[in-house]
VEXDREN-2710 file (C-alpha; in Angstrom, 1 decimal):
% VEXDREN-2710
k/r/px/py/pz
1/MET/138.2/79.6/160.5
2/LYS/140.5/76.9/160.4
3/GLY/139.9/75.4/156.9
4/LYS/140.2/78.9/155.4
5/ALA/143.3/79.7/157.0
6/ILE/144.3/76.3/155.5
7/THR/142.8/77.0/152.0
8/GLY/144.9/80.5/152.0
9/LEU/148.3/78.8/152.1
10/ALA/147.4/76.2/150.4
11/LEU/146.4/78.9/147.3
12/LEU/149.9/80.2/148.4
13/VAL/151.7/77.3/147.8
14/GLY/150.0/76.7/144.7
15/THR/150.4/80.2/143.3
16/MET/154.4/80.3/144.2
17/GLY/154.7/77.5/142.5
18/LEU/153.2/78.7/139.1
19/TYR/156.1/81.4/139.0
20/ALA/158.3/78.2/138.6
21/GLN/155.7/76.1/136.2
22/GLN/153.0/77.8/135.0
23/ILE/149.8/76.4/134.0
24/PRO/148.4/78.2/131.0
25/LYS/144.4/77.8/129.8
26/THR/144.6/76.8/126.1
27/GLU/142.8/75.6/123.6
28/LEU/141.6/71.9/123.7
29/ASP/144.6/69.9/122.2
30/ILE/142.3/67.1/120.5
31/GLU/144.9/65.6/118.6
32/ALA/146.6/64.9/122.1
33/PHE/143.7/63.7/124.0
34/ILE/142.5/61.3/121.7
35/GLU/145.7/59.9/120.6
36/GLU/146.3/59.4/124.7
37/ARG/143.1/56.9/124.5
38/PHE/143.1/55.1/122.0
39/ALA/145.2/52.4/121.3
40/PHE/144.8/51.7/117.8
41/GLN/142.8/53.0/115.2
42/GLU/139.6/51.1/113.4
43/GLU/137.7/52.2/110.8
44/ASP/134.4/51.1/113.1
45/ILE/134.8/53.5/115.3
46/PRO/132.8/57.2/114.6
47/TYR/135.3/59.5/115.2
48/GLU/133.4/62.9/114.0
49/ASP/131.0/61.5/116.8
50/LEU/133.3/61.1/119.2
51/TYR/135.2/64.5/118.7
52/GLU/131.6/66.5/118.7
53/SER/130.5/64.6/122.2
54/LEU/134.2/65.6/123.6
55/LEU/133.4/69.4/122.4
56/GLN/130.1/69.2/124.4
57/HIS/132.1/68.7/127.4
58/TYR/134.4/71.6/126.3
59/PHE/132.0/74.3/125.9
60/GLN/129.9/73.1/129.1
61/PRO/132.6/72.8/131.6
62/LEU/132.1/71.2/134.5
63/ASP/131.6/73.4/137.8
64/LEU/134.2/72.3/140.2
65/GLN/132.2/73.5/143.2
66/LYS/129.6/71.5/142.5
67/ALA/130.8/68.3/140.7
68/THR/130.4/64.8/141.9
69/SER/132.5/61.8/142.0
70/THR/130.7/60.4/138.6
71/ASP/130.9/64.1/136.6
72/LEU/134.6/64.2/137.1
73/GLN/134.6/60.2/136.1
74/SER/133.0/61.4/132.8
75/LEU/136.1/63.5/131.7
76/TYR/138.1/60.3/131.6
77/LEU/141.2/62.1/132.8
78/LEU/141.2/61.1/136.3
79/SER/141.9/58.2/138.6
80/PRO/139.7/56.8/141.5
81/LYS/142.5/57.8/143.8
82/GLN/142.7/61.5/142.2
83/ILE/139.2/61.6/142.2
84/GLU/138.9/60.7/146.1
85/SER/141.4/63.1/146.8
86/PHE/139.5/65.9/145.2
87/ILE/136.2/64.8/146.9
88/ASN/138.3/64.6/150.4
89/TYR/139.8/68.3/149.6
90/ARG/136.8/70.0/148.8
91/ASN/135.1/68.5/151.8
92/GLN/137.7/69.7/154.4
93/LEU/138.7/72.9/152.7
94/GLY/135.1/74.3/151.2
95/ASN/134.6/75.9/148.0
96/PHE/137.9/76.6/145.6
97/VAL/139.4/79.9/146.0
98/SER/140.6/79.9/142.0
99/LEU/141.8/77.1/139.9
100/TYR/145.4/77.6/140.7
101/GLU/144.3/75.7/144.0
102/LEU/144.3/72.7/142.2
103/GLN/147.9/72.6/142.7
104/ALA/147.6/71.6/146.4
105/ILE/145.4/68.7/145.6
106/PRO/147.2/65.3/147.0
107/ASP/148.1/62.8/143.8
108/TRP/147.4/65.8/141.5
109/THR/150.1/66.2/139.1
110/LEU/150.7/69.3/136.9
111/THR/150.1/67.2/134.0
112/THR/146.7/66.3/135.0
113/ILE/145.4/69.6/135.8
114/GLU/146.8/70.6/132.6
115/ASN/144.6/68.0/131.0
116/LEU/141.8/69.2/132.9
117/LEU/142.1/72.8/132.3
118/PRO/140.1/72.7/129.0
119/PHE/137.1/71.2/130.7
120/VAL/136.4/73.0/134.1
121/VAL/135.5/76.4/135.6
122/ILE/135.3/77.6/139.0
123/ASN/131.8/79.1/140.0
124/SER/129.7/79.0/136.4
125/SER/127.1/81.7/137.3
126/ASN/126.0/83.5/134.5
127/PRO/126.7/87.4/134.8
128/HIS/124.0/87.9/132.4
129/GLN/121.3/85.9/133.7
130/SER/118.8/88.6/135.1
131/LEU/118.7/90.2/131.1
132/PRO/115.5/89.1/128.8
133/GLY/116.1/86.2/126.7
134/PHE/117.2/88.1/123.3
135/LYS/119.8/90.0/125.6
136/ARG/121.1/87.2/127.2
137/MET/121.6/85.4/123.9
138/ALA/123.5/88.7/122.6
139/LYS/126.1/88.0/125.8
140/ALA/126.7/84.3/125.2
141/GLU/129.9/83.5/125.8
142/ASN/130.5/81.4/122.9
143/ALA/128.8/83.3/120.0
144/TYR/130.5/82.3/116.4
145/LEU/129.9/81.6/112.9
146/LEU/132.3/78.8/111.1
147/LEU/132.4/78.1/107.8
148/ARG/134.8/75.3/106.3
149/HIS/135.6/74.2/102.4
150/ASN/137.4/70.8/101.5
151/ARG/137.8/69.3/98.4
152/VAL/140.2/66.7/96.3
153/TRP/141.4/68.1/93.4
154/GLN/142.3/65.3/91.1
155/GLU/138.8/64.6/89.6
156/ARG/137.1/61.2/90.7
157/LYS/135.5/58.9/88.2
158/GLY/132.3/60.0/89.5
159/PHE/132.5/63.6/88.4
160/SER/133.4/62.5/84.7
161/VAL/131.9/62.6/81.8
162/PRO/129.4/58.9/82.1
163/ASP/129.7/56.0/79.6
164/THR/127.0/54.6/77.3
165/LEU/126.1/51.2/78.3
166/ALA/125.3/48.5/76.2
167/ASN/121.7/48.8/76.6
168/GLY/122.3/52.6/75.7
169/THR/121.9/53.9/79.1
170/LEU/124.3/56.3/80.6
171/SER/126.6/54.8/83.5
172/SER/125.9/56.0/87.3
173/ARG/127.8/59.5/88.1
174/TYR/127.8/61.9/91.1
175/MET/124.5/64.6/90.7
176/GLY/126.9/67.6/92.3
177/ASP/130.2/68.9/92.8
178/PRO/133.6/68.1/94.3
179/ASN/133.0/70.7/96.8
180/ASN/132.7/69.5/100.5
181/LEU/130.8/72.4/102.5
182/TYR/130.4/72.8/106.4
183/LEU/128.5/75.7/108.2
184/ARG/127.8/76.0/111.8
185/PHE/126.4/78.5/114.0
186/ARG/126.5/78.5/117.5
187/LEU/125.3/80.8/120.6
188/GLN/126.2/79.1/124.0
189/GLN/126.6/80.5/127.4
190/PRO/127.5/77.3/129.7
191/SER/124.8/76.4/132.5
192/ASP/122.4/78.9/130.4
193/PHE/121.4/77.8/127.1
194/SER/122.5/76.6/123.8
195/MET/121.4/76.5/120.4
196/GLY/122.9/76.2/117.1
197/LEU/122.4/75.2/113.5
198/THR/124.9/72.9/111.4
199/LEU/124.5/72.7/107.6
200/ASP/127.1/69.8/105.8
201/LYS/127.3/69.1/101.9
202/ASP/129.5/65.9/101.2
203/ALA/131.8/65.9/98.2
204/GLY/129.4/64.7/95.1
205/GLU/126.0/65.6/96.3
206/LEU/124.0/68.4/94.6
207/PHE/123.0/71.6/96.3
208/THR/119.2/71.7/95.5
209/TRP/116.3/72.8/97.1
210/ASP/113.7/70.1/97.1
211/PRO/111.6/68.9/99.9
212/GLN/110.9/65.7/98.4
213/THR/113.5/63.9/99.2
214/LYS/114.6/66.4/102.1
215/ARG/117.3/68.2/100.7
216/TYR/117.1/72.0/101.6
217/GLY/120.2/73.7/99.8
218/PHE/122.5/71.4/101.9
219/ASN/122.0/67.7/102.3
220/PHE/122.2/67.6/106.0
221/LEU/120.6/69.6/108.6
222/SER/121.1/69.6/112.2
223/PHE/119.6/72.0/114.9
224/HIS/119.0/72.4/118.4
225/TYR/118.4/74.5/121.1
226/THR/118.9/73.7/125.0
227/LEU/117.8/75.8/128.6
228/TYR/119.9/74.2/131.5
229/ASN/119.2/74.7/135.2
230/LYS/115.6/76.3/134.7
231/GLY/114.3/75.7/138.6
232/ARG/113.4/72.0/138.7
233/LEU/114.1/71.8/135.0
234/LYS/117.5/70.7/134.6
235/MET/117.5/70.8/130.9
236/LEU/114.9/71.2/128.0
237/SER/116.3/70.1/124.4
238/LEU/114.4/70.7/121.2
239/GLY/115.2/69.1/117.8
240/ASP/118.6/67.1/118.0
241/TYR/120.0/65.6/121.0
242/GLN/121.3/62.4/122.3
243/LEU/121.6/60.5/125.3
244/GLN/123.8/58.6/127.8
245/TYR/122.7/56.8/130.9
246/GLY/124.2/53.7/132.7
247/GLN/126.8/51.8/130.7
248/GLY/125.1/52.3/127.2
249/LEU/122.8/49.4/126.9
250/VAL/119.9/51.4/125.8
251/PHE/121.2/55.1/125.6
252/GLY/124.7/55.0/124.6
253/SER/125.1/58.0/122.4
254/GLY/127.9/60.2/123.2
255/PHE/131.7/60.3/124.3
256/SER/132.7/56.9/125.0
257/VAL/136.4/55.3/124.5
258/GLY/136.6/51.8/125.9
259/LYS/140.2/49.9/124.8
260/GLY/142.6/52.0/124.4
261/ALA/146.3/53.4/126.1
262/GLU/144.0/54.9/128.8
263/THR/143.2/51.4/130.3
264/ILE/141.6/52.1/133.7
265/THR/138.9/55.4/133.3
266/THR/138.3/55.0/130.0
267/VAL/136.4/51.4/130.4
268/LYS/133.4/53.1/132.3
269/ARG/130.4/54.7/130.7
270/SER/128.8/57.8/132.8
271/SER/125.4/58.9/132.8
272/ILE/125.8/62.3/131.2
273/GLY/122.4/62.5/130.3
274/VAL/120.9/64.9/127.6
275/ARG/123.4/66.4/125.0
276/PRO/122.5/68.7/122.2
277/TYR/123.8/66.9/119.1
278/THR/126.0/68.8/116.9
279/SER/128.0/66.2/114.3
280/VAL/127.2/65.9/110.7
281/LEU/127.1/61.8/110.9
282/GLU/123.5/61.3/109.5
283/ALA/122.1/58.7/112.5
284/GLY/122.5/57.7/115.8
285/TYR/121.0/60.8/117.2
286/PHE/117.1/61.4/118.3
287/ARG/115.4/64.5/116.5
288/GLY/112.4/66.0/118.9
289/LEU/112.0/66.9/122.5
290/ALA/114.1/65.8/125.6
291/ALA/113.7/67.1/129.1
292/THR/115.3/66.6/132.9
293/TYR/113.3/67.2/135.8
294/SER/114.5/67.3/139.4
295/MET/112.9/66.1/142.6
296/GLY/115.6/66.2/144.8
297/ARG/117.7/63.0/144.7
298/LEU/115.4/61.3/142.2
299/ASP/115.7/62.9/138.1
300/MET/113.4/62.1/135.5
301/THR/114.3/62.1/131.9
302/PHE/111.9/62.0/129.6
303/MET/112.6/62.0/125.5
304/LEU/110.4/61.7/122.2
305/SER/112.1/61.3/118.9
306/ASN/110.0/61.7/115.3
307/LYS/112.9/61.6/112.3
308/SER/113.3/60.2/108.8
309/ARG/115.7/57.3/108.3
310/ASP/117.6/56.7/104.9
311/ALA/116.8/52.5/104.0
312/ASN/116.4/50.1/101.4
313/ILE/112.7/49.6/100.4
314/GLN/111.6/46.5/98.9
315/THR/108.5/46.0/97.1
316/THR/106.3/42.6/97.0
317/ILE/103.6/41.9/95.3
318/ASP/101.0/39.0/96.3
319/SER/98.5/36.6/94.5
320/LEU/95.9/39.7/94.2
321/ASP/98.2/42.3/92.9
322/ASN/98.1/43.9/96.7
323/SER/101.6/45.4/97.2
324/SER/103.3/45.9/100.3
325/SER/106.9/47.1/101.5
326/TYR/109.7/46.3/103.8
327/LEU/113.1/47.4/104.7
328/SER/116.0/45.0/103.9
329/SER/118.5/47.5/105.5
330/LEU/118.8/51.1/107.0
331/VAL/121.5/52.9/105.3
332/LEU/124.3/54.5/107.9
333/SER/126.7/56.5/105.2
334/GLY/124.5/59.6/104.8
335/LEU/125.6/60.0/101.4
336/HIS/123.1/61.2/98.6
337/ARG/125.7/61.5/95.8
338/THR/123.9/59.3/92.6
339/LYS/120.8/58.8/92.1
340/ASN/120.6/55.4/93.6
341/GLU/121.9/56.7/96.8
342/ILE/119.0/59.7/96.6
343/GLN/116.7/57.2/96.0
344/LYS/117.2/55.6/99.6
345/LYS/117.3/58.7/101.8
346/ALA/114.2/59.5/104.1
347/GLN/112.5/56.3/102.8
348/ALA/111.6/55.1/106.2
349/ASN/110.1/57.1/109.6
350/GLU/111.6/56.0/112.9
351/GLN/109.7/57.2/116.0
352/ASN/111.1/56.5/119.5
353/LEU/109.8/57.4/123.2
354/GLY/111.6/56.9/125.9
355/VAL/112.3/57.7/129.8
356/ASN/114.9/57.7/132.5
357/LEU/114.7/57.7/136.2
358/GLY/118.2/58.0/138.5
359/TYR/118.3/58.1/142.0
360/GLN/121.5/59.3/144.2
361/ASN/121.5/58.8/147.8
362/PHE/122.5/61.8/150.3
363/ASP/126.3/61.7/149.9
364/LYS/126.3/61.1/146.0
365/THR/128.0/57.4/146.3
366/LEU/125.4/55.6/145.1
367/LYS/123.2/56.0/141.8
368/VAL/121.1/53.5/140.6
369/GLY/118.7/54.0/137.4
370/VAL/116.1/52.5/135.1
371/ASN/115.9/53.2/131.0
372/SER/113.1/52.5/128.5
373/LEU/113.4/53.2/125.0
374/TYR/110.6/51.7/122.5
375/THR/111.6/52.2/118.7
376/GLY/108.9/51.9/115.9
377/TYR/109.2/51.9/112.2
378/SER/106.9/53.0/109.3
379/GLN/107.7/49.5/107.8
380/PRO/108.8/45.9/109.1
381/ILE/112.4/45.6/109.1
382/TYR/113.6/41.9/107.2
383/PRO/117.2/41.8/107.3
384/THR/118.2/40.0/103.4
385/GLU/119.0/36.5/104.6
386/ARG/122.5/35.4/105.6
387/VAL/123.5/32.2/107.2
388/TYR/124.8/34.6/109.9
389/ASN/122.3/37.0/110.9
390/GLN/119.5/34.4/111.8
391/PHE/119.0/36.2/114.9
392/GLU/119.3/40.0/114.0
393/PHE/116.2/42.1/114.7
394/LYS/113.0/41.4/112.4
395/GLY/110.2/43.4/113.2
396/LYS/108.8/47.0/112.9
397/SER/109.0/48.0/116.7
398/ASN/111.4/47.3/119.1
399/THR/111.7/48.2/123.2
400/VAL/114.5/47.7/125.3
401/HIS/114.9/48.0/129.3
402/SER/117.5/48.2/131.9
403/ILE/118.8/49.1/135.3
404/TYR/122.1/50.3/136.4
405/PHE/124.0/51.3/139.0
406/THR/127.4/53.1/140.3
407/TYR/128.9/52.8/143.8
408/ASN/131.9/54.5/145.1
409/PHE/133.4/53.3/148.0
410/ARG/136.6/55.4/148.8
411/ASN/139.3/54.6/146.0
412/HIS/136.8/52.1/144.2
413/TYR/134.4/52.3/142.0
414/PHE/131.5/49.7/140.8
415/PHE/129.0/50.0/138.1
416/GLY/126.8/47.6/136.0
417/GLU/124.0/47.4/134.2
418/THR/121.1/44.8/132.7
419/ALA/119.2/45.1/130.0
420/LEU/116.1/43.0/127.9
421/SER/115.1/43.9/124.3
422/LYS/111.5/42.7/123.1
423/SER/113.1/39.3/121.5
424/GLY/114.2/38.0/125.0
425/GLY/117.8/38.5/124.8
426/MET/119.6/39.8/127.6
427/GLY/122.8/42.1/128.0
428/HIS/124.9/42.7/131.2
429/VAL/127.8/44.6/131.9
430/ALA/129.7/44.5/135.0
431/GLY/132.6/46.2/136.6
432/PHE/135.2/48.1/138.7
433/MET/137.7/50.4/138.9
434/SER/140.0/50.3/141.7
435/SER/143.0/52.8/142.8
436/LEU/145.0/49.9/144.9
437/ASN/147.5/52.9/145.8
438/SER/149.1/55.9/144.6
439/LYS/150.9/54.4/141.7
440/LEU/148.9/51.1/140.7
441/ASP/145.4/51.3/139.1
442/PHE/143.3/48.4/138.5
443/SER/140.1/47.8/136.0
444/LEU/138.1/44.9/135.3
445/VAL/134.9/44.8/133.0
446/TRP/132.8/41.9/132.3
447/ARG/129.9/42.0/129.6
448/LYS/127.4/39.4/128.3
449/TYR/125.3/40.2/125.3
450/ASP/123.1/37.7/123.7
451/ARG/122.7/36.6/120.2
452/ASN/119.2/38.0/119.8
453/PHE/119.7/41.3/122.0
454/HIS/118.7/44.4/120.1
455/THR/119.7/48.2/121.2
456/PHE/119.7/50.7/118.4
457/TYR/121.3/53.2/120.4
458/GLY/123.7/51.2/122.8
459/ASN/127.1/51.8/123.0
460/ALA/128.7/49.2/125.7
461/PHE/131.8/48.2/126.2
462/SER/132.6/45.5/123.7
463/GLU/134.8/44.4/121.1
464/GLY/132.6/44.1/118.1
465/SER/130.9/47.5/117.1
466/ARG/127.9/46.8/118.4
467/PRO/126.7/45.0/121.8
468/ILE/125.3/42.0/120.5
469/ASN/126.4/38.4/120.3
470/GLU/129.7/38.2/122.8
471/GLU/131.2/37.4/125.8
472/GLY/134.1/38.8/127.5
473/LEU/136.6/39.8/130.2
474/TYR/138.8/43.0/130.7
475/MET/141.3/43.4/133.2
476/GLY/143.5/46.9/133.2
477/VAL/146.3/48.2/134.7
478/TYR/148.4/51.8/135.3
479/PHE/151.6/51.6/137.6
480/LYS/153.9/55.2/138.0
481/PRO/156.3/54.2/140.4
482/ASN/157.4/58.1/140.0
483/ARG/156.8/61.3/138.0
484/LYS/159.1/60.1/135.1
485/PHE/157.7/56.7/134.4
486/SER/154.2/54.8/133.7
487/TRP/153.2/51.5/132.1
488/SER/149.7/51.0/131.2
489/ALA/148.6/47.4/129.8
490/TYR/145.3/45.6/129.4
491/TYR/143.9/42.0/128.1
492/ASP/140.7/41.1/126.8
493/TYR/139.4/38.0/126.5
494/PHE/136.1/37.8/124.3
495/SER/134.2/34.6/122.6
496/PHE/131.4/35.4/119.8
497/PRO/129.0/32.5/120.8
498/TRP/127.2/32.6/116.9
499/MET/128.4/33.6/113.9
500/ARG/129.4/36.8/112.7
501/PHE/130.0/38.7/109.0
502/ARG/133.2/36.5/107.2
503/VAL/133.2/34.5/110.6
504/TYR/130.5/31.1/110.0
505/ALA/131.1/29.6/112.9
506/PRO/131.4/30.2/117.0
507/SER/134.6/32.1/117.6
508/ILE/137.2/32.8/120.4
509/GLY/139.9/35.6/120.6
510/HIS/142.2/38.2/122.8
511/GLU/143.7/41.5/122.5
512/TRP/146.5/42.9/124.6
513/LEU/148.3/46.1/125.1
514/SER/151.4/47.2/126.7
515/ARG/152.7/51.1/126.3
516/PHE/155.9/52.4/128.0
517/LYS/155.8/55.9/128.6
518/PHE/158.8/58.0/129.9
519/GLN/159.1/61.9/130.3
520/PRO/162.3/62.8/131.8
521/ASN/160.9/66.8/131.9
522/LYS/158.1/68.9/130.7
523/GLN/160.0/69.2/127.2
524/LEU/160.6/65.7/126.3
525/THR/157.7/62.6/126.2
526/LEU/158.8/58.6/125.1
527/PHE/156.4/56.0/124.3
528/ILE/156.6/52.8/123.0
529/GLN/153.2/50.3/122.5
530/PHE/153.0/46.7/121.6
531/ARG/149.6/45.3/120.6
532/GLU/148.5/42.1/119.6
533/GLU/145.2/40.8/118.2
534/ILE/144.1/37.1/117.7
535/LYS/140.3/36.6/115.9
536/SER/139.1/33.9/113.8
537/ARG/138.1/34.4/110.2
538/ASN/136.7/32.6/107.2
539/LEU/139.2/30.6/105.1
540/LEU/139.0/31.8/101.5
541/SER/136.6/30.6/99.1
542/GLU/139.0/28.7/97.4
543/ASP/140.0/27.0/100.6
544/GLN/136.8/25.9/101.5
545/PRO/135.4/22.5/101.4
546/SER/131.5/22.6/99.8
547/SER/130.0/20.9/102.7
548/GLN/131.1/23.1/105.4
549/TYR/132.9/26.4/106.6
550/LEU/136.0/26.3/108.2
551/LEU/137.8/29.3/110.0
552/ALA/141.3/30.1/110.9
553/GLN/142.6/32.5/113.3
554/GLY/144.6/36.2/112.1
555/LYS/147.4/37.2/114.2
556/ARG/147.7/41.2/114.0
557/GLN/150.0/43.0/116.0
558/ASN/151.6/46.4/115.7
559/MET/154.4/48.5/117.5
560/VAL/154.2/52.4/117.7
561/TRP/157.5/54.2/118.7
562/SER/156.8/57.9/119.7
563/LEU/158.7/60.8/120.7
564/ASN/157.8/64.4/121.3
565/TYR/160.0/67.3/121.9
566/HIS/159.2/70.7/123.3
567/PRO/162.1/73.0/123.0
568/ASN/160.0/75.9/124.4
569/ARG/156.1/76.6/124.6
570/SER/156.0/77.7/120.8
571/TRP/157.7/74.9/119.6
572/GLN/156.6/71.0/118.9
573/ILE/158.5/68.6/117.4
574/LYS/156.9/64.8/117.0
575/SER/159.1/61.6/115.3
576/ARG/157.1/58.5/115.2
577/VAL/157.7/55.0/114.1
578/GLN/155.1/52.3/113.2
579/GLN/155.5/48.5/112.1
580/SER/152.9/45.7/111.6
581/PHE/152.1/42.7/110.9
582/TYR/149.7/40.3/110.3
583/LYS/149.5/36.1/109.9
584/PHE/146.4/34.3/108.2
585/ALA/146.1/30.9/107.2
586/GLY/150.3/30.4/107.2
587/GLU/150.4/33.7/104.9
588/LYS/152.4/36.7/106.5
589/SER/152.5/40.1/105.3
590/LYS/154.0/43.3/107.1
591/GLY/153.9/47.1/106.7
592/PHE/155.6/50.4/108.7
593/LEU/154.9/53.9/108.6
594/ILE/157.8/56.8/109.7
595/ALA/156.7/60.1/110.1
596/GLN/158.4/63.4/111.3
597/SER/156.1/66.6/112.3
598/ILE/156.7/69.7/113.7
599/SER/154.4/72.7/115.0
600/GLY/154.6/76.3/116.2
601/GLU/153.5/79.7/116.3
602/ALA/154.9/83.5/116.1
603/GLY/152.5/86.0/116.7
604/ALA/149.0/85.7/115.1
605/TRP/150.7/83.0/113.5
606/LYS/150.3/79.2/114.0
607/PHE/152.0/76.4/111.4
608/SER/151.9/72.6/111.4
609/GLY/153.3/70.2/109.0
610/SER/154.4/66.9/108.6
611/LEU/156.3/64.5/106.3
612/ALA/155.3/60.6/106.7
613/LEU/156.8/57.4/104.4
614/PHE/154.9/54.2/104.4
615/ASP/155.2/50.8/102.7
616/THR/152.7/47.6/103.3
617/ASP/152.4/45.0/101.8
618/ASP/148.2/44.7/101.8
619/TYR/145.3/46.4/103.1
620/GLU/145.5/44.4/106.4
621/ASN/148.9/46.2/107.5
622/ARG/147.3/49.6/106.7
623/GLN/149.0/52.4/108.7
624/TYR/146.9/55.1/110.5
625/LEU/148.3/58.5/111.3
626/TYR/147.1/61.3/113.7
627/GLU/147.2/64.3/111.6
628/LYS/146.1/68.2/112.8
629/ASN/143.4/69.9/111.1
630/VAL/141.7/73.1/111.1
631/LEU/139.9/73.9/114.2
632/TRP/137.0/70.9/115.4
633/ALA/137.9/69.0/112.1
634/PHE/139.6/65.3/113.0
635/SER/141.8/63.6/110.3
636/ILE/142.9/60.4/111.1
637/PRO/143.7/58.9/106.9
638/ASN/145.2/55.0/106.6
639/PHE/147.7/54.6/104.2
640/TYR/148.9/50.9/102.6
641/ASP/151.0/50.3/99.1
642/GLN/153.9/52.3/99.4
643/GLY/154.2/56.1/98.8
644/ILE/155.0/59.4/100.7
645/ARG/152.5/61.7/102.8
646/THR/152.7/65.2/103.7
647/TYR/150.7/68.2/105.0
648/LEU/151.2/71.6/105.7
649/LEU/148.5/73.8/108.2
650/VAL/148.2/77.3/108.5
651/GLN/146.4/79.5/111.0
652/TYR/146.3/83.1/110.8
653/LYS/144.3/85.4/113.6
654/VAL/143.2/88.7/111.7
655/ASN/142.1/90.0/114.7
656/PRO/140.3/88.9/117.8
657/ARG/137.0/88.1/116.4
658/LEU/138.0/86.5/112.9
659/THR/140.5/83.4/112.6
660/ILE/141.2/81.9/109.3
661/TRP/143.3/78.5/108.5
662/GLY/144.2/76.9/105.5
663/ARG/145.4/73.4/104.9
664/TRP/147.0/71.4/102.1
665/ALA/147.8/67.5/101.9
666/LYS/149.2/65.2/99.4
667/THR/149.4/61.5/98.9
668/ASN/151.9/60.3/96.2
669/TYR/152.0/56.6/95.8
670/THR/155.4/55.1/94.2
671/ASN/153.4/51.3/93.2
672/ARG/150.5/52.3/91.5
673/GLU/148.7/54.0/88.9
674/GLN/145.2/54.7/90.2
675/ILE/143.8/55.4/93.9
676/GLY/140.5/54.1/95.2
677/SER/138.2/52.1/93.4
678/GLY/134.5/52.3/91.8
679/LEU/133.4/56.1/91.6
680/GLN/135.9/57.2/93.8
681/GLU/139.0/56.0/91.6
682/ILE/141.6/58.5/90.3
683/ALA/143.2/57.6/87.8
684/GLY/147.0/58.8/88.8
685/ASN/149.2/58.0/91.4
686/LYS/148.7/61.6/93.6
687/MET/146.0/63.0/95.7
688/VAL/146.0/66.7/96.8
689/GLU/143.3/67.7/99.2
690/THR/142.6/71.2/100.7
691/THR/140.6/72.7/103.5
692/PHE/139.9/76.4/103.8
693/GLN/137.9/77.4/107.0
694/LEU/137.3/80.7/108.9
695/ARG/135.9/81.4/112.4
696/TYR/133.9/84.7/113.8
697/GLN/133.5/85.2/117.2
698/PHE/130.9/87.7/117.9
699/ASN/131.1/88.7/121.4
700/ARG/135.3/89.5/121.5
END
């Protein structure tokens, strides 16, 4: 009785505060969320996959009445201290009355709550649970059809009339038209079921029905049907899905950020389990069956996958004229525009069989688990021999097994995973996150991946794009002395014991980042960010002696100044200045970008636009820039040389069910007369791109 009285008082206080400071539950601002968590944009980060994984959190919100500390950590929004405060508050006062009560939790700020709201609910029960299957689907909370068209209007060389070569044959050209088409259908009821279909055709791909090359109109098709919480069956997924358990050494698909301006919460992977796959990336997912069965404190997940893979296939003939084939590489681009690219489509078959066992103790502070994954291919893989790839995977099958744990003690989170692959190579990750007090957080991650450690679906914390041939130690700190000022920083030391691509000797390097953020009020936010990275790389061929390979260290420095101003709830103005420097083998180069953007809304209309000027000496100083795009699309173009970039985005809500978007973007270069190379080359100095999208929501 006393607890409920305190709860009522807390709710009253929180509700009174809302009159002064409203907490609207708005649509997810993907740009702000990702920008806060990526320190610097790199080309090898699969942004589309990260975005789609984040949307899974959005469409399958976390029920705060049941959420564990691990569940909350998986959102990458709360510090260990804030999670501990949440658990203690709920344990002492019982279930929440409403989302507004979150204001009464110690150490939770209004900004924290605003960031969290798109991903959480109070009481996730389905009011239509008792209805038969088809009637329940008809009442799905998230039910929509989305159609998108995208196109670059200048003619690329791949779409031009082919040339006649010296041998009389025609030069290679794209088989299809320059339109990019995307269609998504989704029916989803949180904590009950999810079903969806995603279709995609890239520019240059032919819209055709050809079962032999697995092209059925659209070039790529993804589908899933998933059930949640059916008695002891926590999850059953048919079709396309991903898994994430432990620290990502075996099952590492899904949303994971790594090093960024958020230096604490993003270093640890979370065991989010099985998730439907809805992206258009044509690799990095499973296709088949996955199920999670609960036996009290022990959960068991079983998965089976069988799918085609794009590959470069080679044929050998022995002295008896017997032929055999092998794969020289798996192709990850997902593009099938030319005859050569189409010939690589679905050339291999990949089978996966895996299991996860996870146990948690009574108070859910300790979780331990075991992962095991077998992967087999229809033909053996033998990569083209290079001086640096002697320890890469070779053969027809691979197995990788791991054990992992997470343990939270008050404001401290400890985690780790150790894995062993068929080759005998091992991978290790261990670390902790800690709130030393209400103002200071600290994180530390150590990792070691052998040069012959092979994991095909791993996505553990690393400097490289894969967890292989690397050792490193990361330290992060976040300091917030008051509500207006915060400082985040990290330092990461790493080494590569064996050779790598373009690095033909063992090497070392380091990276650090520091961000100062000042927010005097809700209307104004200013941050300044500095980043430095030092890595070794081969000297240019003309500087190499004939008997050996020599390395030189490249130093990359980046600086960002950003100012956000919200004069009111409807409008936002953002100013941004970026500058970079790169030094290698005594040569220095630089680049900068200045961008001004504005966004706002008026009634059923929403607008966003930007103007950016860039000037770089070379590709090493290319500048990445976040841009607003149509709903659930992600845009981070990079720019080098000299030029101007502009875009305009318009959204109009025709009625509660139908919303349309239109986007126009143009890049003008002032110091070149062609854009791109190869079949992507555009003759001229400008490129115009448009995107049109409509979404129809069925249950509105």
